[in-house]
N, C-alpha and C positions, 0 to 999 in steps of 0.2 A: 225767832219771840226774840223782843227785844227788852226783855224786862218788862215790861211798864204793860196793863193790858188796851189803852190808849188809842193802840193802833189794829186789835185784835180786833177782830168779827166776831160776833154774840148771836146766838139768836136765845129768845125768849120767848117765857109765859106769862102774862100778865095780869093778875088774875086782884080788881082792886075792890074792894068794896068796905062803900064808907057807911058808919056808925052812926044814928041818934036819929037820921033824919027820915023813920020813917021807912015801911016793908016793900015798898017801892024804889027804887035804885038808879031805872035807866034815864033820867033828868041828868045826873048824876056819871052815867058811863058813856052815854052820849058824848056829854064835853070834854071826857079821857078820853072820847075813840075822835075828836075832833082837833084833840095836841097831834094824838099821833097821824092821826095825817098830816098837819099841819107842817113834819116834823120833815116827809116826805120817805118815809124808810120803809122799804120793806113790810108787809103786816095781812095776818088775817084775821081777824075776828070769829069767832065762837063761843057759844053756850057758856062756858064758864072760863072767858077769858081772852087775850087776843095773843099771837103769837106774834110777834115785832123781832124783827134784825135790820143789823146796820153795826158800824163800829162802836167799841163797847162805851165810850164818852158821847155820845149822837144816844144811844140807845134808853144809857141812865139817864141825863139831862130831860127824857121824855116821862120816865118812871119820877123824877124830880117837877113838871111840871105839869101833871096826873096829878099829883099828893095838893100842890097849890092850888091848880086851879079847884079841885072836891072840895078840900077847903075852904076859896072863897065865895062858894056857895051855900056854905052856913054850915059842913058837916063838922062835928064837933074830931070824931077820932076817923082815921080810913085803919082798915088791914089787909095787906095786902101780902099774896105769893108770887114770888117770882122764882120758875124754876129758867135754868138758865144751859147754854152749854158750848162750847170754846171750842176750837181745835185748830193747833199751829199746825199739820200736816199735809191738811188741801184746803181751799173754798169747799163751800158746800153752805145749799142755800135750805131754805125750808123747801122748797120746791123739789129740792134735789132727794130729800130724805124722803120723802112719802111717793115720791118716782121710785125707786131704789125698791120699799116695800107692794106697792104696789105693779113691779115690774115681777116679783118674786108671786105674790097672789094670782098672776096673769096664769104664770107656769104651768099654779097648782090642777089637777084633777077632780072634777068635782066625781061628791060622793056619785053613787046608783042610789 
């Protein structure tokens, strides 16, 4: 690691919640998903957010742009939760992490 995070790979779990726009926020979330997709980063949407992986600066530029777009849509407030992980000992993707757990689960014997 060179002392900066700009060239470090990061995996984040992003949950953007627009406030003050009513009960349904799916249009805002769809707009944020478009931002993520247009960035070309690996991502997986799930029920309460999206996992995104890539270079630190690229990933956090997407988070910033999601906020900009959702505010532009009229959301006066946004509450965002980000969980993240980095590692410098080796490359690891989202798929690698899931595959590692799946491998361990496959080795278990089902209870009778």
